[in-house]
GUFI-736334 format. One record per residue (C-alpha): x, y, z; residue number from 1; residue in one letter. Coordinates in steps of 0.02 Angstrom, whole numbers, padded with zeros to 5 digits, always signed. Layout:
BEGIN
REC   east  north     up   k r
REC      X      Y      Z NUM A
...
This chain:
BEGIN
REC   east  north     up   k r
REC -00199 +01267 -00769   1 M
REC -00030 +01255 -00657   2 Q
REC -00131 +01265 -00503   3 K
REC -00250 +01127 -00562   4 I
REC -00113 +01019 -00598   5 L
REC -00049 +01063 -00421   6 S
REC -00200 +01031 -00332   7 I
REC -00205 +00858 -00421   8 G
REC -00043 +00808 -00382   9 I
REC -00059 +00852 -00190  10 I
REC -00231 +00741 -00193  11 S
REC -00152 +00599 -00268  12 F
REC -00015 +00623 -00142  13 L
REC -00113 +00623 -00002  14 L
REC -00228 +00478 -00049  15 F
REC -00085 +00351 -00093  16 S
REC -00015 +00382 +00082  17 C
REC -00182 +00326 +00165  18 L
REC -00207 +00175 +00276  19 S
REC -00358 +00091 +00242  20 F
REC -00466 -00018 +00359  21 D
REC -00567 -00150 +00294  22 F
REC -00745 -00109 +00354  23 T
REC -00820 -00270 +00287  24 D
REC -00778 -00411 +00389  25 F
REC -00725 -00535 +00260  26 K
REC -00653 -00711 +00299  27 V
REC -00588 -00799 +00143  28 Q
REC -00598 -00995 +00175  29 K
REC -00488 -01090 +00047  30 T
REC -00467 -01274 +00030  31 K
REC -00278 -01342 +00062  32 I
REC -00258 -01467 -00067  33 D
REC -00095 -01560 -00004  34 D
REC -00049 -01738 -00008  35 L
REC +00022 -01738 +00162  36 E
REC -00077 -01598 +00268  37 N
REC -00246 -01561 +00171  38 P
REC -00362 -01444 +00274  39 G
REC -00454 -01285 +00254  40 E
REC -00374 -01097 +00296  41 L
REC -00468 -00960 +00352  42 Y
REC -00394 -00786 +00300  43 T
REC -00434 -00604 +00357  44 L
REC -00339 -00453 +00303  45 V
REC -00340 -00355 +00456  46 V
REC -00253 -00202 +00388  47 F
REC -00191 -00136 +00228  48 Y
REC -00094 +00025 +00196  49 R
REC -00019 +00107 +00023  50 S
REC +00103 +00231 +00005  51 A
REC +00217 +00303 -00136  52 L
REC +00350 +00185 -00070  53 T
REC +00267 +00037 -00066  54 G
REC +00126 -00056 +00017  55 S
REC +00085 -00162 +00181  56 D
REC -00046 -00283 +00226  57 M
REC -00080 -00365 +00404  58 I
REC -00157 -00542 +00381  59 I
REC -00228 -00667 +00526  60 I
REC -00245 -00842 +00461  61 R
REC -00321 -00999 +00554  62 K
REC -00271 -01178 +00465  63 Y
REC -00374 -01314 +00509  64 V
REC -00286 -01475 +00443  65 L
REC -00394 -01649 +00411  66 D
REC -00291 -01728 +00539  67 N
REC -00361 -01620 +00664  68 G
REC -00207 -01501 +00700  69 T
REC -00254 -01316 +00690  70 I
REC -00142 -01179 +00711  71 F
REC -00150 -00989 +00690  72 Y
REC -00020 -00854 +00594  73 T
REC -00004 -00677 +00585  74 L
REC +00080 -00607 +00428  75 S
REC +00134 -00444 +00360  76 I
REC +00161 -00435 +00176  77 D
REC +00244 -00282 +00094  78 Y
REC +00268 -00238 -00082  79 S
REC +00361 -00100 -00165  80 G
REC +00501 -00028 -00269  81 E
REC +00642 -00051 -00145  82 N
REC +00689 -00175 -00015  83 W
REC +00667 -00150 +00146  84 R
REC +00761 -00301 +00213  85 F
REC +00646 -00333 +00365  86 M
REC +00718 -00437 +00510  87 S
REC +00582 -00548 +00553  88 G
REC +00560 -00467 +00720  89 D
REC +00365 -00424 +00753  90 V
REC +00314 -00346 +00904  91 K
REC +00112 -00343 +00971  92 I
REC +00061 -00222 +01102  93 K
REC -00109 -00239 +01176  94 T
REC -00199 -00163 +01317  95 D
REC -00104 -00303 +01438  96 K
REC +00062 -00357 +01340  97 K
REC +00193 -00348 +01253  98 L
REC +00216 -00505 +01138  99 Y
REC +00391 -00546 +01045 100 K
REC +00394 -00639 +00887 101 F
REC +00536 -00694 +00759 102 K
REC +00511 -00749 +00596 103 D
REC +00701 -00833 +00553 104 K
REC +00659 -00850 +00368 105 K
REC +00583 -00690 +00283 106 V
REC +00520 -00729 +00121 107 L
REC +00585 -00610 -00004 108 Q
REC +00547 -00602 -00188 109 N
REC +00605 -00496 -00346 110 A
REC +00491 -00463 -00489 111 T
REC +00480 -00368 -00656 112 T
REC +00345 -00249 -00531 113 L
REC +00461 -00234 -00383 114 G
REC +00486 -00336 -00219 115 V
REC +00413 -00417 -00096 116 T
REC +00448 -00458 +00071 117 E
REC +00327 -00564 +00196 118 T
REC +00352 -00618 +00383 119 I
REC +00247 -00743 +00445 120 S
REC +00244 -00795 +00630 121 V
REC +00132 -00931 +00718 122 T
REC +00035 -00863 +00853 123 V
REC -00048 -00962 +01002 124 K
REC -00245 -00937 +01033 125 K
REC -00218 -00851 +01198 126 D
REC -00123 -00714 +01110 127 V
REC -00263 -00694 +00975 128 L
REC -00371 -00691 +01124 129 S
REC -00289 -00542 +01206 130 D
REC -00292 -00454 +01060 131 M
REC -00482 -00486 +01029 132 A
REC -00500 -00425 +01192 133 N
REC -00400 -00247 +01176 134 S
REC -00467 -00072 +01153 135 S
REC -00304 -00051 +01065 136 E
REC -00152 -00150 +00962 137 I
REC +00009 -00089 +00914 138 R
REC +00100 -00184 +00783 139 I
REC +00303 -00148 +00757 140 Q
REC +00387 -00242 +00627 141 Y
REC +00484 -00110 +00538 142 W
REC +00535 +00056 +00584 143 G
REC +00390 +00136 +00706 144 E
REC +00243 +00049 +00776 145 P
REC +00090 +00058 +00697 146 L
REC -00073 +00071 +00779 147 T
REC -00221 -00026 +00701 148 L
REC -00379 +00075 +00670 149 P
REC -00520 +00057 +00772 150 E
REC -00619 -00066 +00635 151 K
REC -00468 -00170 +00620 152 S
REC -00474 -00202 +00808 153 V
REC -00662 -00251 +00802 154 E
REC -00606 -00359 +00656 155 N
REC -00487 -00466 +00752 156 I
REC -00609 -00470 +00903 157 K
REC -00743 -00536 +00774 158 R
REC -00625 -00669 +00693 159 F
REC -00573 -00738 +00861 160 Y
REC -00762 -00748 +00915 161 E
REC -00800 -00841 +00767 162 E
REC -00654 -00944 +00712 163 Y
REC -00547 -00957 +00869 164 V
REC -00627 -00952 +01035 165 S
REC -00737 -01111 +00999 166 N
REC -00596 -01217 +00930 167 T
REC -00505 -01332 +01092 168 N
REC -00338 -01338 +01001 169 N
REC -00242 -01206 +01097 170 N
REC -00112 -01192 +00958 171 S
């Protein structure tokens, strides 16, 4: 019985620390209902990792406002039991270049379920192009850099091809 319990605990711990790459390319389209800036939002979850200490999600968004403005963001969402006090620094390493971004106001929230922290930075179309044309992407936002799984890189490429490359706005 103790052996079965030990195997169960070890299996749970191993599974809890796995990274999940999203094999299905799923872009969520949402209407932005805002009096000043109505429009549409396209969201792709690029990466999700769940561990005993919390979970991380990397998200790319395209905003298309009714006034013709188009811009893109990359967000990192953390949720867990303890604060990380993330600085807002984001580094993205592609095959060609190292990009550095800074979110000056990291969103932090405490709930009865734990804490959340969100870094969100605006990225230009050329950065997304570079990411889409890279064979490897590494992102650092807290602790050690993270190498995105191959499927995540493929989904960034597809998002770029279907939702970014055909737009005239260079934001």
